[in-house]
N, C-alpha and C positions, 0 to 999 in steps of 0.2 A: 504494500500500500504506500502511496506517496506520503512524504512528510515535507513540511515547509518550515521556514524560519519562524520563531515565535516572536511575539511583540513584547519586547522587554524595555523597561525604563529603570531609572535610578530612584530609589525611595529617599526623599529628603529627611524622613524621620529616622533612617537607619544607616547614616554615614556611608552612602554609596552602595547599599545593598541592592542587588538586582532583583527585580520582580517580574512576574509574568502577568500580563494584562489579558483578561478574558472578556470578550464581548458576546452579547446575546446573539446567536445566529439568526434569530427571527427579527430583531429590531436594530441590531448594530450597536446598541447602547453598551457601555462598559458595565459589567457585572461586578467585578472585583479584581484585586491584584493579589498574587500569591508570591511570597518570597522564594527565590531559588536557593537551593542548598549551596553554601559556599564550599570551596575545597576543604576547608578545615572540618566542616560538618560531614563531608563524605569520608574523610580520613577517620573521624571519630566513629562513624557508623561501622566502618570496616573493622576497626579495633574491637568494638562491642560485639559484632557478629562473630569474630574469630574467638573472642573470649568465651562466648556461649556455646561454641560448636561442640566441644568435647562432651559436655554434660548432655546436650540434646541428642547427640549421636548415641550415647549410652542409654538413653531412655528406651524402655521396651516399646517395640512397634505398636503393641495394643494400646499403650498409654498415649503414644503420638496420635493414633487413630481417634482415641477418645477426645483429645484436644481439638482435633479437626472437626469432629461432630459438634463440639461446643461452639466452634467458630461458625459452623453452618447455621446453627440455631440463632446466633447473634446476627448473622447476615440476614436471615429470614425476617427477624424482628425489625430490622432497620431498612427493609426493602423500599418502603414508600419514600422515606427521606432520601435515600440514595437515588431512586428513580427520578425524583424531582431535580436533584443536582445534575444528573445525567442529561435530562431534558434542557436544563438551563445552559449547560456548557457546550453541548454538542448539537442541540436541536432535535435529538431523537425523541419522539413522542413518549409520554410517560408510560403508556400501556406497553409499548415495545421495550422500553427500558426495564419495566418490571419483569417482562419475559426473560430478558437477558440476566437479570439478577436472580430470577428463579433457576435459570440454567447454572448460574454460579453456585447456588446452594446445592443443587443436585450433584454438581461436580465435586464439591468438597465432601459431600456424603459418600460419593462413590469412592474417592481416594481414601477416605477413612476406613472403608471396608477392604479395599484392595491392598493398602499398605501392609497391614499385619499378615497377610497371606502371600506377600511377595516372595517367591520361592527361588532357590538355587537349583543346580543340576548335580547329578551324581553319576559316577562312572565306576564300574567294578573292574578292578585289576585282577591279580591272582587271588587265591582263596583267602589270604590274610592281608589284603591291601585294597584300598579304595580311594577314589578321588571325589571331591565335592567342591562346590563353589559357595562362597559367602558374599552376599551383597552388602556393601558398606557405603555410607553417604560420602559424597565427594568433598563436602566441607561447607564453604560459604558460596551461596548462589546469588548472583545478581540477575534480577528479572526486569526486563524493559518491555512494557506492555503498551498496547495501542488505545486509541480513543473511540474506535467505531463500534466495538462491543466491549467496553472497558472492564466491566465486572466479570462477565463470563470468561473472557480470555485470561484475565489475571488470575481468577480462582483456579483454573486448570493448572497453571504453572505453580502457583503458590501451594496448592494442595499436594501436588506430586513432589515438590521439593521438600516440603516440611515433613510429610509422612515418611519419607525415606531417610530422614535424620539430618537434613541440611539446615543451616540457618539461612535466612533470606533477607536480602535488601531489595525492596521493590521500588522501582522508579516508574510511576504511571506516566502516561503521555502528558506533555506540556499543554495539550489542548483540553484536558479535563483535570487540572491539578487539584481543585477543591474536592472533586469526587474521589480522586485517588487518596487524598489525605483522610477523607471521611471513611473510606473503605479500610484504611489502615487502623484508624481509631476503633472501628467495629471489630476487626479481627484480632488485633494484637493482644488484648487481654486474655485470650484463650491460651496463650503460650507463655512460657517463662520469659523473664526479661532478657532482651537482646536477641531472641530467636527470630522475631519478625519485625522488621523496621521498614519505614516508608520515607523516601526522599523525593522532594519536588524539584523539577528543573527540566531544562531542555537538552539539546544534543550535547552540550558541554558537560553536564552532570553525567549523562550516559557514557560519554567517552572516558571520563575520569574513572567510573566504575569498571569499564571494560579494560582499561589499561592498568588497573590495580591488581593486587594479588588475590583475586577471587579464584574459585576452583571450577565454577561452571557459570556460563552466561547464557540465558535464554532470552531471545529477542523476537518480538512480533512487530513488524514494521516494514519500512521500505527496503528494497534490494540494495540501494546505495548505502544506507546505514548498516544493513546486515553485512555487506562486504567489508566495511571498515571494522566492524566488530569481529568478524572472522579473522582478519589480519591481526587485530590486537590479541585475540586468543592464541594465535599461532606463536606470538612472541612471548606471552606469559605462561603458556601451557594450559590455559583454562579450556575445559570442554565447552563447545559452543553448540547451541541448539537454535535453529533459525526457521521461522516461517515468514517469508518476505513477499515481495510483490507477485502479482499474477496477471495473466492476460488470457483468462480461461475461455476456451471456445465452446460454442454450442453447435452441434452438427445435427441438422434436421433432414431425415431421410424422406424419400418420396412416398412411403407407404403409410405415413401417420396422418391423423386428422389435423389439418392445418390450423384450425381454430384452437384445438387443445394445445398444439405445439406453440402457438403464439401466446397462450396463457402461461405456459411454462417459461417462455422467453421473457415475458414481462415480469414474472416473479423473480427470475434470476437477475434481470438487468435493473429493475426499479426498486426492489426491496431495500429499506434503509437508505433510500436515495442513491442506490448503487454503491454505497460505502460498505461493502462486504468483501472479505478477503477472497472468497470463492464466488464472487458475482459473475454473471455472464458478461463478458467484455467484448466478444465478437461472435457473430452468427453466420453460419454457412447453411443455406437452405437449397434443397434440390429444386431445379427449375420447374419440375412437373407440378409442384404445389406452391411455388413462390408467390404467385399473384394473390391467392387466397390467404396465405400466411402473412404477407406484408400488410394486407388490408386489415386483418384481424389484430396484428401487432400495433398498427396505427390507432385502431379503435381502443385498444388497451391503454395506450399512452394518453390518448385524448380523455378517456374516462378519469384517469388519475389526475390529470391536469385540471379537469373540470370540477372535480369534487374536492380539490384541495388536500389530497392525501399524500402528496409528495412533500416531505419535510425539507427544511433547508439543509444545504451542505454545512459542514462544521464551521467554515469561516469563508471570508472573501477570497483568501489566497487559494483555497481549495476550489472555489467556483471559477476563479480565473484560470486555473490549470485545466479544469474540465472544458471550459469554453474554448481554450486554445486548441484542444484536440478537435472539437467540433468545427471551429473556424478553419483549421487546416484541411479537414475533410471536405468542407464546402468549397474551398478554393481549388481543390483537386478534382472536383466534379461530382461529389456526392450531393444529394439534395435532402433536406429535412422535410418529411411529410408531417411531422408533428414536433413541436418544440424547436430547440436549436437557437433561440435568441435569449439574450439577457432580459429578465423581467424588470419592470419598473418597481420602485418602492424599496423600502429598507430591507436589511437582512441579506442572507446569502442563499436565497432560493434559486433553484435552477429547475426548469421544467423537464418532465419525462420526454425524452427525445428519441425519435426514430430516424435513422439515416439510411437511405437507400443508395444503391450505386457505389458502394464502397469497394475499395481495392486494397491489396496487400502493400501498397506504397504509402498508405495513410497512417499517421500516428495512432489514430483511434483503433486501428486493427493490429498494430504491432507493439504498442505500449499500454501500460495500465492507466485507464482513464479515471476510475474510481468515482464515477458519478452516474446519474440516471440516464445513461445513453445506451441505445441498442443499435449498433451499426450492423448492417446486413449486406452480405455478399452472396449473390446467386451463383450456384455451381451447376455444371452440366451432369455430374454423376456423383455417386457416393464416394468413389475413389478420389475424385477431384477435391471434394470437401474434406475428406480425411487427410489428404496430403497437406492442405492448407492448415487444417487444425493441428497437425503435427509440427508446424513450423514455429519458429520463434525461440527466444532465449529463456522463457519462463517454463515452469513445469509444476504448477500447483495442482490444478484440477481441470477436468473436461467433462462435458455432458453430451450424451448421444441419445437422440430420440429416434427409435426405429423398432419395427416389429420383425425385422429380418435377422434371424439368429446368426447367420453367416456374417452379415455386416457387423453385428454387435461383437462377435468374437474377433473379427478382423480389427475393429477399433480398439478393443481391450488390449490386444497384442501390440498394436502399433503406437498408441498415444504415449508420448514420453512425459507422463505426469504422475504425481503421487496418488491421485484419486480419480477414478473413472466412474461417473454416475450414469446409469442407464434409465431413461424414461422418468427421471425425477431430478429437477435441478438442485433442490435442497433435500436434506433428509439423511438417513443413515442410522444404524443401530446404536443404542447407547454404548459408550465405551469404545467406539470405533477409533482407529488411529490413522494418522496421515503422515507420509514421509515425502515432503516436496523435493523437487529436483531442479537442476539448473540454477538460474538466478532467483528462484522462488525459495531457496533455503536448503537445509539439510537437517536430518535427525527427526525422530518421531515427536510430534507436537501434542499428541493427545493419547488417550486410552491407557491401558495397562503398560504398553511399551514405554510410555513417558517415565515410568518408575525406573526402568533400566537406564534411561538417559541421565537421570539424576544419581545414579549409583555407580560405584566402581566394583569390579568383581575380583575377589581373591580366590585363587585355586589352592585347595588344601589336599595334599597327598599323604595318606596314612598307611604305613606298613608296620607289621609286627617286628619287634627287635629279634635278633637271632635266637636268644634264649627262649623266648615265648614260642617262636616257630618250632624249635626242637621239641619243646614240651608238648606242643600240639601234635607233632608227628608221632611221638612216643605214645600219646594217649590213643 
């Protein structure tokens, strides 16, 4: 997902202290300012986390799970307050924010159950020898999380890191710092002092954490930031987990209902105003149903624009970046059948937009737009669409709408992405995991596999001493 510079000022009350200024995405009015953590504060947090690491690592997994369940209950109790903060800072409607917080509660509860049963492996050698593995926490975890679904994403990383015995320093996105601080205030009392801390700040604070002596860094955000974090981890030796940008394709086969396919495309492209990590970013539709599909997609966008259900983008910088992609496409010959123009009035609203006549030379088809934009390219065959869907530098996810099992199997085998979704743009079983590729990141970001990412494995080999072996043979 893209990131942009934050709006910072100097606070006259605090001798040059840098602050983050947050504006209401609906009105543009200043909501509040939040101080950025100074380098000294970052250093202190690292020292505190390191000091608490040994005791937390030695805490029985069942007790760590119990603490996580307590945190989940506290989060559930504070859901309304946090949802209103989410809506204020990012523009996401309160109802959708509540759903994200509910997902965060469920994730904490899930890891509270999974952590204590996180198992190792065993291998039998000769009759008096065996090998087994022991999972140990990595140590201090720095978690850098995004603004688009801030509580749900953060809780996944926080839950997995804590239940495996790591201490955590969480830096929420600079676009929702008050929400991030409030989340920390809700969760921290469930754990011993120093085990879970929150730091506010922008890219500078994140860079300080990534360049420090932490043991694991988990980052959800832009590919550019993720690449910098990966380089920092290579220098410090930290294990790095990244879910970064995406340019997820939707491939629409000739044998599906075009109206249903357009509904799926609209859900994928316009949900949360397109600010979803696995949003539909580019669409390839078979020419046999293209006319009906495009008309239905235009109607879906017009309905959303007409009833006011498209929430604002997180800020004006995000809107400018989205509109730059649309403008580039229009200049290169695409045409907007719905949306595509900056609206009048305050805030950072952008309409649901359908672009037809798109080509693979346009930024909107090759880069992550992260807005409510559905660019469509008509293809002559499924093979042509699959070839285009397989192109590009990202590898987060892809969706295929088809009733042809041969085409589905072909797509599953060919698509160079971490997640392939068939006939449903969003969804998946609880506890599902994802492992992005290319510039979309590396490492498992969800599910039971995330426990492995936050753990180191020690192999233990046990053999009987010679005397014991001789006694056994004599017996």
